[in-house]
N, C-alpha and C positions, 0 to 999 in steps of 0.2 A: 782362531782361538775363541772368539765370542760364541760361535756355534757350539763348540765343545762345552764351554761353560754353561750354556743354556741347557744342554742335554744333561750335563752332570747335576745341575740343580734339580731338574725334574726327576732324574733317577734316584737321587738321594731322598727327595721328598716322598716318592712312592715307597722306597725301601723303609723309610721311617714311619710310614702310615699317615703322613700329613695330608696326602691326597690319595684317592683310591686308584687312579690310573691317569695316564697322560698321553699326549701326542705332541711331539716337538716339531713345529714347522720352522725349520732352520735352513739358512743358506750360508755357505754351501752345505749340502747334506752329509758329505764326508764318506759316503759309501764306495766311492771309486778309489780312495786312497788305499795303498798297500803298505806293507811293513817298511819298505825302503824306497817306495816310488810314489810320487804325487801324480795323480791322473784325474782327468775330468774336472779340473779346477779345484780338486780336493787335496789338501795337504795333510789333514788329520782325519782319521777314521773315528768319528764321534762315538759310534756305537761300541767299537772295540775298546776305546779309551775308557768309556763309562763302565763297560762290563769288567774290565781289568781293575779299575779303582773300587768298584763294588766288591769284587772278590777279595782284594787286599785289605780294605778298611772294615768291611762288615762280615767277612768270612762267608760270603754268598757264593753259591755254586761250587 
């Protein structure tokens, strides 16, 4: 959950124009997690969660 929170903070700061761009160095990276399956020590897909919240809250994408 901490990794997801870090990426969410970065994503919203970029979307708000507070920072120009960013790179999140987080563990676990989350890219192995699937919709209903945890894999590769990843329980949450950080990028998918961030993208979905940006779409919902800021009408992005």
